[in-house]
C-alpha positions, -999 to +999 in steps of 0.1 A: -278-328+518-294-345+549-310-379+548-337-387+573-345-422+584-377-430+602-387-459+625-423-471+617-441-485+647-451-458+673-432-432+652-446-430+617-476-452+622-495-476+644-494-512+632-523-537+631-521-573+621-552-583+601-570-617+603-557-626+569-521-621+581-515-588+563-502-558+581-520-524+581-502-492+591-522-462+603-502-429+601-499-412+634-511-376+639-491-349+622-469-374+603-483-367+569-479-329+573-443-335+584-436-357+553-452-331+531-428-305+545-399-328+538-406-336+502-373-322+490-354-342+516-342-377+510-360-400+534-356-437+544-367-463+569-349-482+597-374-505+612-378-540+626-404-559+606-408-586+632-400-623+631-409-649+605-405-655+568-420-627+547-420-602+575-400-576+556-421-580+524-453-577+545-440-545+562-428-531+529-462-536+513-480-520+543-455-491+542-462-483+505-499-486+510-500-463+540-475-438+524-480-439+486-453-421+467-430-418+497-399-439+507-394-449+471-356-452+473-353-489+482-316-484+490-327-463+519-351-488+534-336-510+560-354-539+578-339-554+609-333-553+646-322-520+661-303-536+689-268-522+681-253-495+659-249-520+630-281-513+612-275-475+616-240-478+601-255-497+572-281-470+567-254-443+566-234-464+540-265-467+518-268-430+513-241-430+486-219-403+501-238-385+530-217-381+561-231-398+593-235-363+608-259-354+579-281-384+586-310-383+611-328-412+628-363-404+640-377-429+665-396-430+698-372-455+715-345-438+736-321-469+734-325-471+696-316-434+693-286-440+715-274-467+691-279-443+662-258-417+679-231-443+684-230-444+646-226-406+646-261-399+634-283-371+647-316-382+663-351-370+669-377-385+692-407-375+671-412-367+634-422-331+642-385-326+652-369-341+621-361-307+606-347-294+638-324-324+640-311-317+605-303-282+617-287-295+649-313-276+671-320-293+704-354-306+716-361-299+752-383-313+779-407-287+792-434-281+818-463-260+806-487-242+830-524-245+822-550-220+833-588-218+832-586-198+799-557-218+784-563-255+790-553-287+772-574-281+741-559-247+735-524-261+742-529-289+717-541-265+691-511-242+696-486-271+697-499-286+664-489-254+646-453-254+658-423-276+669-440-289+700-455-321+711-477-325+742-468-358+757-487-360+790-512-342+812-498-344+847-527-325+863-554-300+854-527-273+857-496-289+843-487-306+810-454-321+799-442-314+763-412-317+740-403-284+723-376-266+704-368-231+715-388-220+684-418-241+696-415-227+731-415-191+718-447-199+697-464-213+728-454-183+749-468-160+723-501-179+726-501-171+763-486-202+779-459-203+805-432-227+793-406-239+818-377-254+797-358-284+811-329-304+797-326-322+763-351-350+757-323-375+751-306-368+784-332-389+803-350-422+798-377-411+823-395-384+802-423-399+781-426-392+744-461-407+740-492-399+759-501-435+765-469-443+784-468-442+823-446-417+839-436-407+874-443-370+876-419-366+905-391-381+884-399-363+852-400-329+869-371-334+893-345-320+869-336-283+871-345-258+844-326-257+812-298-233+810-287-220+776-250-225+769 
């Protein structure tokens, strides 16, 4: 059985430090629906709570308040820096028997995902792709053409119903997205033209959040994806 570990900040939730020193987590869009779909899957946390005494306890309290009834297996909750494969090896060991290849780390940071892969874990850049990672299905960068009748609102609506995440609007006629082949097929059935590129984890240039700057020329320079 797979075990899926999530990062918190910028992946599961946005963090806010309150005036009283407590931490508040606001679940990010689509996260609750993803967790609902994964209720039968063992899930855990690999996240850095920040410096200072009590940081882990503060983060744990915020986690349970934001996600009540979830992440209840304390053995699968790991607090610490994700600056080497060490914490990922510890996470695999905490599963009580799951192979590293059956464990998935979901996080927005490309370097952290690289450390997880060093520990032989599978990875996903966004919670929407957690299930795809357990099934070893790739997530691809894509360019999506927008038209007068099919613009960003229609694309966002269509993407929210499938394995696709719109990450940036490059121009009025072009959006960048992460998709599985299943997600791409759904968008194409909705009328969009989807130009598939290489896997998301093959580049550090492609953004995975719509508030990150990106060079359109760099992001779009790679050739189209070719199926093996």
